[in-house]
N, C-alpha and C positions, 0 to 999 in steps of 0.2 A: 180181628185186627181192624184198626180204624182205617177209613179211607184217607187218602193223602191229597185231597183237594184237586184231584185230576191232574196233578203236576207230573210231568214226564221227566225222567232222568235219562240222560244220554251218556254213554261211555265212549270216550275217544281213544282210539288206538294210539299206543305210544309211537311217536315218530311221525304221525300223520300231520298234515298241514291243517291247522285249526280253521282257517277261513274256508278251505275246500270242503271240510266235513260239515260245516254249518250250511254251506251252499247246497250240499247233497240232501240235507234234511229239510230244505226249504223253510228255514226259520224266517219268521217275520221280525221286524224291528221291535215289535211289542214283546215277542217271546224271548228275545235276547238282545240286550242293548249294547251291541258291539258292532258298530258300522265298520265297513271295510276301510274307511279313511284312516282308522287307527293303525292298520298295518302299513299303509303307504307312508303316513307321517313318521312312524317309528323308523322305517327304513331310510327315509330322507334325513332324519336327525342323525342316524348312525353314519351315513355317508358324509354328512357335513363335519362330523367329529373327526373322521379319518382324513378329510381333506385339509383340516387345519394343520399349520406347521408350528410346532412348539420348539423354541430355542432354549437350550440349557443355560446355566449360569455362565460357564466359560465362553460359550458361543456368543452370548449377548455382550459379555465384557469385551471380547475380542472385536466384535463388530463395532461397538461404540468407539473403542480406542482407534481402530482403523479409520473410521469416518473423521474423527477429530484430527488425526495426523494428516490425512489427505487434504482436508479443508484448510488447516493451518499452513501447511507447506504451500498449497496453491495460493492462499491469501498473501503470504509473505513474498512469493515470487511475483505475483501481480503488483503488489505494493512497490517493491523495489524497481520493477520495470516502468512504473508510471510516475515516479517522483525522482527528483534530484535533491541532494542535501547540500548543506554549506561546505564548500570546498574551494580551493584555489587551484586552477589548472591552466596549463598552456594551451592556447588555441592558435591555429593558423588562420590568417586572413589575407585577403587580397583587396586592392582598391584600384579603381580606374576613374579617370576624370577627363573632361573635355569642356571647352567653351566655344560658343559660336556668337557671332555678332552681325548686325546689319546697321549700316549708316543711313539714316533717313535724311532727306534733303529738303531744304526750303524750296519754295516755288522759284523757278529760274527759267531762262530761255534756252538752255542748252541740254539739260538732262530730261529725258522723257520718263525715266523710271522714278518711282517715289523713293526708292532706296538703292544703295549700292551694296554688293556682296563684300565679303571679307577679302583680305590680301590685295587691296588696291591702295592707291594714293588718293587722298581726299582734300578738296579745297575747304579750308576751315570756315570761310565766310558763308559757304553753302550748307554747312551741317546744321540740321535742326536738332536731332537727338540721336543717340546711339542705343540700340536695343541689344542687350547682352543676355545670353542664355548659358547659365552654369549647370553642368551635368556632372554628377558624382555617384559612384556605386561602391558599396562596401559589402563584402561577403566573408563569412566565417565558415570554418569546416564543421561546426556543430552549433546546436541551438543554445543561446544564452539570453539572459535578461540584461537589458541595457537601456540607456537613454542617450539621445543625441540632440545637440543644439546647433543651429546654423543661421547665418545671415550673410548678406553682401555688405562689405565695407568699402567706402570710398576714401582715398587718401590723396589730398592735393599736396604735391611736393614741389618746392622751388629749391633747386640745388645749384652749386657752383658749376659754371659752364665747362670748366676744364676738369674738375674733380667732382664727379657726381655723388661721391660718398659724403661730401660735405654739404649738409642740409642747411639752407638759409631760412626756409619757412615750410611748415607743414600743417595741414588741417585734416583731421579724420572725422568721419561721420558714417552712421549706418544708413545705407541706401535701401535696406529692406528690414522689416521688423523681425527680431529674433524669434525663431520657432523652436520649441522643445517637444520632442516626441519620445514616449516611453514604449519600449518593445518587450514583450514577454515571450520567452521560448522562441526566439527568432534567430535566423542565421544571416540576416543582412537587410539592407534597405537601399533605396535609390532617391536621389535629390535632383530635382529639375527646377531651378530657381531663375526667374527672369526679372530683369530690372531695366528701366528706361532712364537713360542718363541725359539730363538737360545740358548738352554740350556748351551752349552759349553762356550759360550761367557760370560754369567753371572757367571757361576761356576768358571771359571778361574779368573775373576775379584775378587770374594770373596776370593779365595785361595791366590792370590797375596797380597791382603790387610792384611790378617791375618799373612802371612809369613813375610811381610815387617816389621811388628811391633811385631812379635813373641807373639801374643795374642791368648788365647783360647776364642772364641766368637761364638755366634749363628748367622748364616747368612741365609737369605731367600730372595727369589724373590716373591713379592706380586703383583698379577695382579688384577685390579679392573675395573669394568665398571662404568664410571662417567657419570651421566645423570643430565641434568638441564631442567625443564619444566617451561615455563613462559606464562602468559596471555598477552593480547594485550598491557597492560600498563607496562609490564616488571616485574610484581609481580610474585614471585615464587609460582608455584602450587605444585611442588614436585621436590626434588633433591636427588640424590644418591651420597654419597661420597665414599672414598676409603675403608671404613670399612663395607659398606652395602652388597656388592656382591663381594666376594674376593676368589681368588685361591692362596694358599701358596705352593711354591716349595722350599724345602730345598736346600741349596748350601754347597759345601765343605764337603760333607759327602760321605762315600762309598755306603751306601744304604739309600734310601730316601722314605718317605711316603708323597704323595701329599695330601693336605687337602683343603676342600672347606668351605666357610663361607657365609651363606645367612642370615645375621642379619637384621631382620625387613623388609624383602622383601614381603613375602606373607601375605598381610594384606589389610585392607580398612579403609578409613577415610573420613572426610569432610574438605573442604577447601573453602575459599572465593575467588571467581574469578570475575575479571572485564570483562564484556561483552560489546563490542562496537556494533554500528549499523552494521548490515549485512543482506543480502538478503538470506533467508534460502530456498525459493522456487521461482525461477526466473519466472516460468510460471504463478503462482498465482500472483506474483508481477506485471507482464505485464498486466494481466487481470484487476487488480485493477486500474492501470494507465489508461487503455483504458476506463474503466467504469467511472472514474472521468472526463476524457476529454470529453466523450460524455455528461455527466451531465452538464459540463460547456457550451457545445454547446447549450443544451436545455435552460440553464439559459439565455444565450444571446438572443436566440429566444423568450423566454418569456418576457424579457425586451423590445425587439423590438415590440412585440405584444401589451404589455401594453401601450407603448408610442404611438403606432399607434391608439389604440382604446380608449385612455383616452379622456374624454369629455373636449373640449376646451372652456374656459369661454369667452362668448361674452360680448360686452359692456352693453347689457341688464342685464346679470347675475351680472356683477360687480356693476352696478348702483343700482339694486334691493338689493343686499347684503349690500351695504353701507347704504341705507335708513333703512333697517330693523335693522342693527346693531346700527346706531347712534340714531334712534328714537324709539327704542324698548319700552321705557317707555310709549309712547302715542299711540302705534299701537296695535290694536286687530286683531288677525288672525281669519278669518271667514272660516268655513268649506265649505260653499256654497255661491254662489253669492247672495248678498242682493237685495231684490226687491226694485225697484225705483218707488214708488207710487207718490212721490211729484215732484215738478218742479226740473229738473236737471240743475245745473250750472257747466259747465266745466271750470276748471282753467288751466293756462298755465304751472305751475310748482308745484312741491311738496312743495316748500317754501310758495307759496301763500295758499295752502291748510293748511299748518302748522299755518299760520296767522289766518285763519278762526277758526281753532281748538282752538287757544289760546284765541280768542275773545269770543267764545261761550262755551268754556270748555267742549267740547264733544270729545270722543275718535275717532281716525282715524281707520276705518274698512278696512282691507286689504284682498283681495282675488286674486288668480292668475287664470285668465281665460284660457290661453293656456300656458302650461309649456315652459319656455324659450322664450316666444314670447310676452305675453301681461298680464298685471296686472292692477287692479284698486284700488284706495284709495278713500274712501268717508267719508264725515262728514255729518250726517243727523240732520236736525232740524225738527220742527213740520211741516213746510210748504215747505222747500227746501232741496235739496241734493246737496252738493258741491262734485264734482268729479274730480280726477286727474287720467289720463290714461297713464301708462308707457308701450310703445311699442318699440319693437326692430327696426321696420322699421323707426319710428320717430328718434330714437337715431342714426341710421346709416346714415340718411339723413342730420344730423346736421353737 
């Protein structure tokens, strides 16, 4: 017998650990190229496989649909809560107003003060100017979009001394430039408008008019705060005219009493306001958009997943479905495969089997052997069984 190149053969006992036996025999890496890392790596790979979580088709479908529904509902709720749409609704509002004034004096030998407070009598020849401060506040019970315009109007009025409703002469001018302010999602505003009235200018004008026509008449300078508040469509929410908030300064008299009139200012009411679409909370609105966009991403992913996983119909599926649909009246579905005890005669086509059925007037018994792969149709007689086999492999080879 020939020598076997000094090679050693080792027999491992069944069930023993390979790594331990190699260690016992003191194998070197040259004698057997099986480092111990192989065993460690193999064990780690198996552990990683077991640690992975695999989701089935139904679980993945349910998870995607749940995420889409949650994101869409959340997005819609956030969107509705962060915006308002075009609508007309009633709002409650309140308004308050007041006016103050100071009468500044010319230099004189009697008054040490530079001005006199309100509710006094004043010598007209000592009046330099009158400083008037109009104050107005408007508050609604909810946020709306609106704009308001305001200015101070001066109206010089010369009227009949006995019947002041009969106007002889009047001259109107704006004592302050009109200001228009637009408010978005606001429930109110405040106005503090100050004007300085050159009393001597208007007093001399009234004197000259009365002197020119030698008439006895009542003359006054009426100062009014004019306000106009409109909604987004230009509908009037509230307006103040010349008679609502008024200061009356008598003219062409030696001693005067300045009077104030706050007709219908301090009150509350309801008004119909047009509300257009606006974003009331930009942060919540942004979150709603993000939520809806993410839900759309998941919808696209779901559609791709369904398209990828949907069952594709083979020529077998199409052929079987056509046979069952067109010949349903003569086909009987069998829950189990029928025992073939008699002689079996295989026919080449379903039409041939149909001819047999028509001749012997027996039903065609159908059963599917392998789902999507193989079905059989049979017609049984006392001595023979006629059989047609529908197979995917046969249809693909045609």
